[in-house]
VEXTOR-135522 format. One record per residue: x, y, z of N, C-alpha, C in turn. Coordinates in steps of 0.1 Angstrom, whole numbers, plus 5000, padded with zeros to 4 digits. Layout:
BEGIN
X | Y | Z | X | Y | Z | X | Y | Z
...
//
This chain:
BEGIN
5008 | 4988 | 5000 | 5000 | 5000 | 5000 | 5009 | 5012 | 5000
5002 | 5024 | 4998 | 5010 | 5036 | 4997 | 5017 | 5039 | 5010
5011 | 5036 | 5021 | 5017 | 5039 | 5034 | 5029 | 5030 | 5036
5030 | 5018 | 5031 | 5041 | 5010 | 5032 | 5053 | 5016 | 5024
5051 | 5021 | 5012 | 5062 | 5026 | 5004 | 5066 | 5040 | 5009
5057 | 5048 | 5013 | 5060 | 5061 | 5017 | 5064 | 5063 | 5031
5061 | 5054 | 5040 | 5064 | 5056 | 5054 | 5079 | 5058 | 5056
5087 | 5050 | 5049 | 5101 | 5051 | 5051 | 5107 | 5064 | 5047
5102 | 5070 | 5036 | 5106 | 5083 | 5032 | 5103 | 5094 | 5042
5090 | 5094 | 5047 | 5086 | 5104 | 5057 | 5093 | 5102 | 5070
5095 | 5090 | 5074 | 5102 | 5087 | 5086 | 5116 | 5093 | 5086
5123 | 5092 | 5075 | 5137 | 5098 | 5074 | 5136 | 5113 | 5074
5125 | 5118 | 5068 | 5124 | 5133 | 5067 | 5121 | 5139 | 5081
5114 | 5132 | 5089 | 5111 | 5138 | 5102 | 5120 | 5134 | 5113
5130 | 5125 | 5110 | 5139 | 5121 | 5121 | 5146 | 5132 | 5128
5151 | 5142 | 5120 | 5158 | 5153 | 5127 | 5149 | 5160 | 5138
5136 | 5162 | 5134 | 5126 | 5168 | 5143 | 5124 | 5159 | 5155
5122 | 5146 | 5152 | 5120 | 5137 | 5163 | 5132 | 5136 | 5173
5144 | 5137 | 5167 | 5156 | 5137 | 5176 | 5156 | 5149 | 5185
5152 | 5161 | 5180 | 5151 | 5173 | 5189 | 5140 | 5171 | 5200
5129 | 5165 | 5196 | 5118 | 5163 | 5206 | 5122 | 5154 | 5217
5130 | 5143 | 5213 | 5135 | 5134 | 5223 | 5144 | 5141 | 5233
5153 | 5149 | 5227 | 5163 | 5157 | 5235 | 5156 | 5166 | 5245
5144 | 5172 | 5240 | 5137 | 5181 | 5248 | 5128 | 5174 | 5259
5127 | 5161 | 5258 | 5119 | 5153 | 5268 | 5105 | 5152 | 5265
5101 | 5155 | 5252 | 5087 | 5154 | 5248 | 5084 | 5139 | 5247
5073 | 5135 | 5252 | 5069 | 5120 | 5252 | 5060 | 5117 | 5239
5061 | 5105 | 5234 | 5053 | 5101 | 5223 | 5038 | 5103 | 5226
5034 | 5100 | 5238 | 5019 | 5101 | 5241 | 5015 | 5116 | 5241
5023 | 5125 | 5244 | 5020 | 5139 | 5244 | 5018 | 5143 | 5229
5027 | 5138 | 5220 | 5026 | 5142 | 5206 | 5013 | 5136 | 5200
5010 | 5124 | 5204 | 4998 | 5117 | 5200 | 4986 | 5126 | 5204
4985 | 5130 | 5216 | 4974 | 5138 | 5221 | 4973 | 5152 | 5214
4984 | 5158 | 5212 | 4984 | 5171 | 5205 | 4979 | 5169 | 5190
4984 | 5159 | 5184 | 4980 | 5157 | 5170 | 4965 | 5154 | 5169
4960 | 5146 | 5178 | 4946 | 5143 | 5178 | 4937 | 5155 | 5181
4941 | 5163 | 5191 | 4933 | 5175 | 5194 | 4933 | 5185 | 5183
4945 | 5186 | 5177 | 4946 | 5196 | 5165 | 4938 | 5192 | 5154
4938 | 5179 | 5150 | 4930 | 5174 | 5139 | 4915 | 5175 | 5141
4911 | 5171 | 5153 | 4897 | 5172 | 5157 | 4892 | 5187 | 5157
4900 | 5196 | 5163 | 4897 | 5210 | 5163 | 4896 | 5216 | 5149
4905 | 5212 | 5140 | 4905 | 5217 | 5126 | 4893 | 5212 | 5119
4889 | 5200 | 5121 | 4877 | 5195 | 5115 | 4864 | 5201 | 5120
4863 | 5203 | 5133 | 4851 | 5208 | 5139 | 4849 | 5223 | 5136
4860 | 5230 | 5135 | 4859 | 5245 | 5133 | 4857 | 5248 | 5118
4863 | 5241 | 5109 | 4863 | 5245 | 5095 | 4854 | 5237 | 5086
4853 | 5224 | 5088 | 4845 | 5216 | 5078 | 4830 | 5219 | 5079
4824 | 5220 | 5090 | 4810 | 5223 | 5090 | 4806 | 5236 | 5083
4815 | 5246 | 5083 | 4813 | 5258 | 5077 | 4816 | 5258 | 5062
4821 | 5247 | 5057 | 4825 | 5246 | 5042 | 4838 | 5252 | 5039
4846 | 5255 | 5050 | 4860 | 5260 | 5047 | 4869 | 5249 | 5046
4868 | 5242 | 5035 | 4875 | 5229 | 5034 | 4890 | 5230 | 5032
4894 | 5240 | 5024 | 4908 | 5241 | 5021 | 4917 | 5244 | 5033
4913 | 5254 | 5041 | 4920 | 5257 | 5053 | 4919 | 5246 | 5063
4908 | 5240 | 5064 | 4906 | 5228 | 5073 | 4915 | 5217 | 5069
4916 | 5214 | 5056 | 4925 | 5204 | 5051 | 4939 | 5206 | 5055
4944 | 5218 | 5053 | 4958 | 5221 | 5056 | 4961 | 5219 | 5071
4952 | 5223 | 5080 | 4954 | 5221 | 5094 | 4953 | 5207 | 5098
4943 | 5200 | 5093 | 4942 | 5185 | 5096 | 4954 | 5178 | 5091
4959 | 5180 | 5079 | 4970 | 5173 | 5074 | 4983 | 5175 | 5082
4984 | 5188 | 5087 | 4996 | 5191 | 5095 | 4996 | 5182 | 5108
4984 | 5182 | 5114 | 4984 | 5174 | 5127 | 4983 | 5159 | 5125
4978 | 5155 | 5113 | 4978 | 5140 | 5110 | 4993 | 5135 | 5109
5001 | 5144 | 5104 | 5015 | 5140 | 5103 | 5022 | 5137 | 5116
5016 | 5141 | 5127 | 5021 | 5137 | 5141 | 5020 | 5122 | 5143
5012 | 5115 | 5135 | 5011 | 5101 | 5136 | 5024 | 5094 | 5133
5032 | 5101 | 5124 | 5045 | 5095 | 5121 | 5055 | 5100 | 5132
5054 | 5112 | 5136 | 5064 | 5118 | 5146 | 5063 | 5110 | 5159
5052 | 5107 | 5164 | 5051 | 5100 | 5177 | 5058 | 5087 | 5177
5056 | 5079 | 5166 | 5062 | 5066 | 5165 | 5077 | 5067 | 5164
5082 | 5077 | 5157 | 5097 | 5079 | 5156 | 5103 | 5084 | 5169
5096 | 5092 | 5176 | 5101 | 5097 | 5189 | 5101 | 5085 | 5199
5091 | 5076 | 5198 | 5091 | 5064 | 5207 | 5103 | 5055 | 5204
5105 | 5054 | 5191 | 5116 | 5045 | 5187 | 5130 | 5050 | 5191
5132 | 5063 | 5188 | 5145 | 5069 | 5191 | 5147 | 5071 | 5206
5137 | 5074 | 5213 | 5138 | 5076 | 5227 | 5137 | 5063 | 5236
5134 | 5052 | 5229 | 5132 | 5039 | 5236 | 5120 | 5040 | 5245
5110 | 5046 | 5241 | 5098 | 5048 | 5250 | 5086 | 5041 | 5244
5087 | 5031 | 5236 | 5076 | 5024 | 5231 | 5069 | 5017 | 5242
5056 | 5016 | 5242 | 5048 | 5010 | 5253 | 5035 | 5004 | 5247
5030 | 4994 | 5255 | 5017 | 4989 | 5251 | 5006 | 4999 | 5252
5007 | 5007 | 5262 | 4997 | 5018 | 5264 | 4998 | 5028 | 5252
5010 | 5031 | 5249 | 5012 | 5041 | 5238 | 5006 | 5036 | 5225
5007 | 5023 | 5222 | 5002 | 5017 | 5210 | 4987 | 5018 | 5210
4981 | 5015 | 5221 | 4966 | 5015 | 5223 | 4961 | 5030 | 5221
4968 | 5039 | 5228 | 4964 | 5053 | 5227 | 4965 | 5058 | 5213
4976 | 5055 | 5206 | 4978 | 5059 | 5192 | 4967 | 5054 | 5183
4964 | 5041 | 5184 | 4953 | 5036 | 5176 | 4939 | 5042 | 5179
4937 | 5044 | 5192 | 4924 | 5050 | 5196 | 4923 | 5064 | 5191
4934 | 5072 | 5192 | 4933 | 5086 | 5188 | 4932 | 5087 | 5173
4937 | 5077 | 5165 | 4935 | 5076 | 5151 | 4920 | 5075 | 5148
4913 | 5067 | 5155 | 4899 | 5065 | 5153 | 4891 | 5078 | 5156
4896 | 5085 | 5166 | 4889 | 5098 | 5170 | 4891 | 5108 | 5159
4903 | 5109 | 5154 | 4906 | 5119 | 5144 | 4899 | 5116 | 5131
4898 | 5103 | 5127 | 4891 | 5099 | 5115 | 4876 | 5102 | 5116
4871 | 5099 | 5128 | 4856 | 5102 | 5130 | 4853 | 5116 | 5129
4863 | 5125 | 5134 | 4861 | 5139 | 5133 | 4860 | 5144 | 5119
4869 | 5139 | 5111 | 4870 | 5143 | 5097 | 4857 | 5139 | 5089
4854 | 5126 | 5090 | 4842 | 5121 | 5082 | 4829 | 5126 | 5089
4829 | 5127 | 5102 | 4817 | 5132 | 5109 | 4814 | 5146 | 5105
4824 | 5155 | 5104 | 4821 | 5169 | 5101 | 4818 | 5171 | 5086
4824 | 5163 | 5078 | 4820 | 5163 | 5064 | 4805 | 5159 | 5062
4801 | 5149 | 5070 | 4787 | 5145 | 5070 | 4778 | 5156 | 5075
4783 | 5162 | 5086 | 4775 | 5173 | 5092 | 4773 | 5184 | 5081
4783 | 5188 | 5074 | 4782 | 5198 | 5064 | 4771 | 5195 | 5053
4772 | 5182 | 5048 | 4762 | 5179 | 5038 | 4748 | 5177 | 5044
4747 | 5173 | 5057 | 4734 | 5172 | 5063 | 4728 | 5186 | 5064
4736 | 5196 | 5067 | 4731 | 5210 | 5068 | 4726 | 5215 | 5055
4732 | 5210 | 5044 | 4728 | 5215 | 5031 | 4719 | 5205 | 5023
4714 | 5195 | 5030 | 4703 | 5187 | 5025 | 4708 | 5178 | 5014
4721 | 5175 | 5013 | 4726 | 5166 | 5002 | 4727 | 5152 | 5008
4716 | 5145 | 5007 | 4715 | 5132 | 5014 | 4724 | 5121 | 5009
4726 | 5120 | 4996 | 4734 | 5110 | 4991 | 4749 | 5112 | 4994
4753 | 5124 | 4995 | 4767 | 5127 | 4999 | 4768 | 5124 | 5014
4758 | 5128 | 5021 | 4758 | 5125 | 5036 | 4759 | 5110 | 5038
4752 | 5102 | 5030 | 4753 | 5088 | 5032 | 4767 | 5083 | 5029
4773 | 5088 | 5018 | 4787 | 5084 | 5015 | 4796 | 5087 | 5026
4795 | 5099 | 5032 | 4804 | 5102 | 5043 | 4802 | 5093 | 5055
4789 | 5090 | 5058 | 4787 | 5081 | 5069 | 4792 | 5067 | 5067
4790 | 5062 | 5054 | 4795 | 5049 | 5051 | 4811 | 5048 | 5052
4817 | 5059 | 5048 | 4832 | 5060 | 5049 | 4836 | 5059 | 5064
4828 | 5065 | 5072 | 4831 | 5065 | 5087 | 4829 | 5051 | 5092
4819 | 5044 | 5089 | 4816 | 5031 | 5094 | 4826 | 5021 | 5088
4828 | 5021 | 5075 | 4837 | 5012 | 5069 | 4852 | 5013 | 5073
4856 | 5026 | 5076 | 4869 | 5028 | 5081 | 4871 | 5023 | 5094
4861 | 5024 | 5103 | 4862 | 5018 | 5116 | 4862 | 5003 | 5116
4854 | 4998 | 5107 | 4853 | 4983 | 5106 | 4866 | 4977 | 5101
4873 | 4985 | 5091 | 4886 | 4980 | 5086 | 4896 | 4979 | 5098
4896 | 4989 | 5106 | 4905 | 4989 | 5117 | 4902 | 4979 | 5128
4889 | 4977 | 5130 | 4884 | 4967 | 5140 | 4888 | 4953 | 5136
4886 | 4950 | 5123 | 4890 | 4936 | 5118 | 4905 | 4933 | 5121
4913 | 4943 | 5118 | 4927 | 4941 | 5121 | 4930 | 4939 | 5136
4923 | 4947 | 5145 | 4925 | 4945 | 5159 | 4921 | 4932 | 5164
4909 | 4927 | 5160 | 4904 | 4914 | 5164 | 4912 | 4903 | 5159
4917 | 4905 | 5146 | 4926 | 4894 | 5141 | 4939 | 4893 | 5149
4945 | 4904 | 5152 | 4957 | 4904 | 5160 | 4955 | 4898 | 5174
4943 | 4901 | 5180 | 4940 | 4896 | 5193 | 4938 | 4881 | 5193
4935 | 4875 | 5181 | 4933 | 4861 | 5179 | 4946 | 4854 | 5174
4957 | 4862 | 5173 | 4969 | 4857 | 5168 | 4971 | 4856 | 5153
4962 | 4863 | 5146 | 4963 | 4864 | 5132 | 4967 | 4878 | 5127
4968 | 4880 | 5114 | 4971 | 4893 | 5109 | 4961 | 4897 | 5098
4959 | 4910 | 5097 | 4950 | 4915 | 5087 | 4954 | 4929 | 5082
4966 | 4929 | 5077 | 4972 | 4942 | 5073 | 4970 | 4945 | 5058
4962 | 4937 | 5051 | 4960 | 4938 | 5037 | 4950 | 4948 | 5034
4948 | 4952 | 5022 | 4937 | 4961 | 5018 | 4942 | 4973 | 5009
4934 | 4977 | 5000 | 4937 | 4988 | 4991 | 4934 | 5002 | 4997
4927 | 5002 | 5008 | 4924 | 5015 | 5015 | 4926 | 5014 | 5030
4939 | 5014 | 5033 | 4943 | 5015 | 5047 | 4941 | 5030 | 5052
4945 | 5033 | 5064 | 4943 | 5046 | 5069 | 4949 | 5057 | 5061
4961 | 5055 | 5057 | 4968 | 5065 | 5049 | 4961 | 5068 | 5036
4956 | 5058 | 5029 | 4949 | 5060 | 5017 | 4936 | 5067 | 5019
4929 | 5063 | 5030 | 4916 | 5069 | 5033 | 4917 | 5084 | 5035
4927 | 5088 | 5043 | 4929 | 5102 | 5046 | 4934 | 5110 | 5034
4942 | 5104 | 5025 | 4947 | 5111 | 5013 | 4935 | 5113 | 5004
4926 | 5103 | 5002 | 4915 | 5105 | 4993 | 4905 | 5115 | 4998
4902 | 5115 | 5011 | 4892 | 5124 | 5016 | 4898 | 5138 | 5016
4910 | 5140 | 5020 | 4916 | 5153 | 5022 | 4920 | 5159 | 5008
4923 | 5151 | 4998 | 4924 | 5156 | 4985 | 4911 | 5162 | 4980
4900 | 5154 | 4983 | 4887 | 5158 | 4979 | 4883 | 5171 | 4986
4885 | 5172 | 4999 | 4881 | 5185 | 5006 | 4890 | 5196 | 5002
4903 | 5194 | 5000 | 4912 | 5205 | 4996 | 4908 | 5210 | 4982
4906 | 5202 | 4972 | 4903 | 5206 | 4959 | 4889 | 5212 | 4958
4880 | 5208 | 4966 | 4866 | 5213 | 4965 | 4865 | 5228 | 4969
4875 | 5233 | 4977 | 4875 | 5247 | 4981 | 4889 | 5253 | 4978
4896 | 5248 | 4968 | 4909 | 5254 | 4965 | 4908 | 5268 | 4960
4915 | 5278 | 4966 | 4914 | 5292 | 4962 | 4916 | 5294 | 4947
4906 | 5300 | 4941 | 4907 | 5303 | 4927 | 4906 | 5291 | 4917
4904 | 5279 | 4923 | 4904 | 5268 | 4914 | 4895 | 5257 | 4920
4882 | 5261 | 4922 | 4872 | 5252 | 4927 | 4869 | 5241 | 4918
4870 | 5229 | 4922 | 4867 | 5217 | 4914 | 4853 | 5212 | 4918
4843 | 5213 | 4910 | 4829 | 5209 | 4914 | 4828 | 5194 | 4915
4821 | 5189 | 4925 | 4817 | 5175 | 4927 | 4829 | 5166 | 4931
4841 | 5172 | 4933 | 4853 | 5164 | 4936 | 4851 | 5157 | 4949
4845 | 5164 | 4959 | 4844 | 5157 | 4972 | 4834 | 5146 | 4972
4822 | 5148 | 4966 | 4813 | 5136 | 4965 | 4819 | 5124 | 4958
4826 | 5127 | 4947 | 4833 | 5116 | 4940 | 4843 | 5109 | 4948
4851 | 5117 | 4956 | 4861 | 5111 | 4964 | 4855 | 5103 | 4975
4844 | 5107 | 4981 | 4837 | 5099 | 4991 | 4832 | 5086 | 4986
4825 | 5086 | 4974 | 4820 | 5074 | 4969 | 4831 | 5065 | 4964
4842 | 5070 | 4959 | 4853 | 5062 | 4956 | 4859 | 5055 | 4968
4859 | 5063 | 4979 | 4864 | 5057 | 4992 | 4855 | 5046 | 4997
4842 | 5048 | 4995 | 4832 | 5038 | 4999 | 4835 | 5025 | 4992
4837 | 5026 | 4979 | 4840 | 5014 | 4971 | 4854 | 5007 | 4976
4864 | 5016 | 4977 | 4877 | 5010 | 4981 | 4877 | 5004 | 4995
4869 | 5011 | 5004 | 4868 | 5006 | 5018 | 4861 | 4992 | 5019
4850 | 4991 | 5010 | 4843 | 4979 | 5010 | 4852 | 4967 | 5005
4860 | 4970 | 4995 | 4869 | 4960 | 4990 | 4879 | 4956 | 5001
4884 | 4966 | 5008 | 4894 | 4964 | 5019 | 4888 | 4955 | 5030
4875 | 4958 | 5034 | 4869 | 4949 | 5044 | 4868 | 4935 | 5039
4864 | 4933 | 5026 | 4864 | 4919 | 5021 | 4877 | 4913 | 5021
4888 | 4920 | 5017 | 4901 | 4915 | 5016 | 4906 | 4911 | 5030
4903 | 4918 | 5040 | 4907 | 4915 | 5054 | 4899 | 4903 | 5059
4886 | 4902 | 5057 | 4878 | 4891 | 5061 | 4884 | 4878 | 5054
4886 | 4879 | 5041 | 4891 | 4867 | 5034 | 4905 | 4863 | 5039
4914 | 4872 | 5042 | 4927 | 4869 | 5048 | 4926 | 4862 | 5061
4917 | 4868 | 5070 | 4915 | 4862 | 5083 | 4909 | 4848 | 5082
4900 | 4846 | 5073 | 4893 | 4833 | 5071 | 4904 | 4822 | 5067
4912 | 4826 | 5057 | 4923 | 4816 | 5053 | 4932 | 4813 | 5064
4937 | 4823 | 5071 | 4946 | 4821 | 5082 | 4940 | 4813 | 5093
4927 | 4815 | 5097 | 4920 | 4807 | 5107 | 4919 | 4793 | 5103
4916 | 4790 | 5091 | 4914 | 4776 | 5086 | 4928 | 4769 | 5087
4938 | 4776 | 5083 | 4952 | 4770 | 5084 | 4956 | 4767 | 5098
4953 | 4777 | 5107 | 4956 | 4775 | 5121 | 4948 | 4764 | 5128
4936 | 4763 | 5125 | 4927 | 4753 | 5131 | 4931 | 4739 | 5125
4934 | 4739 | 5112 | 4939 | 4726 | 5107 | 4952 | 4721 | 5113
4961 | 4730 | 5115 | 4974 | 4727 | 5121 | 4972 | 4722 | 5136
4962 | 4728 | 5143 | 4960 | 4724 | 5157 | 4953 | 4710 | 5157
4945 | 4707 | 5148 | 4938 | 4694 | 5148 | 4946 | 4683 | 5141
4956 | 4687 | 5134 | 4964 | 4678 | 5127 | 4958 | 4672 | 5114
4947 | 4678 | 5109 | 4941 | 4674 | 5097 | 4941 | 4686 | 5087
4942 | 4683 | 5074 | 4941 | 4694 | 5064 | 4927 | 4700 | 5064
4927 | 4713 | 5062 | 4914 | 4720 | 5060 | 4908 | 4717 | 5047
4895 | 4713 | 5047 | 4888 | 4710 | 5034 | 4887 | 4723 | 5026
4888 | 4722 | 5013 | 4887 | 4734 | 5004 | 4873 | 4740 | 5005
4873 | 4753 | 5008 | 4860 | 4760 | 5009 | 4853 | 4758 | 5022
4859 | 4751 | 5032 | 4852 | 4750 | 5045 | 4854 | 4762 | 5053
4844 | 4768 | 5058 | 4846 | 4780 | 5067 | 4852 | 4776 | 5080
4858 | 4786 | 5087 | 4864 | 4783 | 5100 | 4853 | 4779 | 5110
4858 | 4772 | 5120 | 4849 | 4768 | 5131 | 4844 | 4780 | 5138
4831 | 4779 | 5143 | 4825 | 4790 | 5150 | 4825 | 4787 | 5165
4823 | 4797 | 5173 | 4821 | 4795 | 5187 | 4834 | 4797 | 5195
4844 | 4802 | 5189 | 4856 | 4805 | 5197 | 4853 | 4816 | 5207
4859 | 4815 | 5219 | 4856 | 4825 | 5229 | 4860 | 4839 | 5225
4851 | 4848 | 5228 | 4853 | 4862 | 5225 | 4864 | 4869 | 5234
4873 | 4876 | 5228 | 4883 | 4883 | 5235 | 4880 | 4898 | 5236
4886 | 4905 | 5245 | 4883 | 4919 | 5246 | 4887 | 4927 | 5234
4879 | 4938 | 5232 | 4882 | 4947 | 5221 | 4895 | 4953 | 5223
4903 | 4956 | 5211 | 4915 | 4963 | 5212 | 4915 | 4975 | 5203
//
C-alpha cells in the first residue's frame, strides 16, 4: 500500500525533528494527544462551515504527528503497550472527526446521498481497523487492503482540499472522492475478512492435525476476547 512505500521516506524526513523532541523530553503520548486534538479541532471548526481548504491544511499538519510520535518512541526507547493503544484509539477519533464533520456539512445542506457516502466512509473505516485489531487479538494478521488509513485520509483530504481550493474550485470532487472511498473501503473489508478466514482455517487445521477442506469455513464458537 501507499503507506508501506511512503512511510520510510517520511520517517527519514522527520527524524531530525523527532531527535530534537526526544532531547527536549517530549513524550510520544503527548505528541499523539496534540496531533489528535489539533486534527479534531481543525475538522470541527472549519469543515461544518464549508471552509474545506484551510481545514484540510490544518488537519494534514496534525495528522503527520502520527509519524512523529512513532519515531520519537523508537528513538527515545519509550515504546509501550499503552502508547500503541492510545495511538490507535486517537487515530479513530481523528478519522471520526474528519468524516463526521463532512457528513455534518452535507446534512446542513440537504445533500442526502453525499451525507450517506460520508457516513459509510466513517463506518467502513472503523470496521477496517476493527477487523485488524480482532485478528491480532486472535493471533492472526489482517494488514492487507487497498484502502488503509493513509489511503483513506489522502482520498478524503484531496477531495476536501480541491473542493475549496482558492481560485480553482473543482465541482463535485468531494462527493466523487467519498463514493470512491466507499468502494475502496468495501473492497478492503472483504480483503481482510478473506485473509483472516484463510489464516484461521490453516491455524485450526494445524491444531487438529488434519488438512482443512477446500472451501470449508472456519469453526465458530471461539471465545470472544476483549476489544483492542
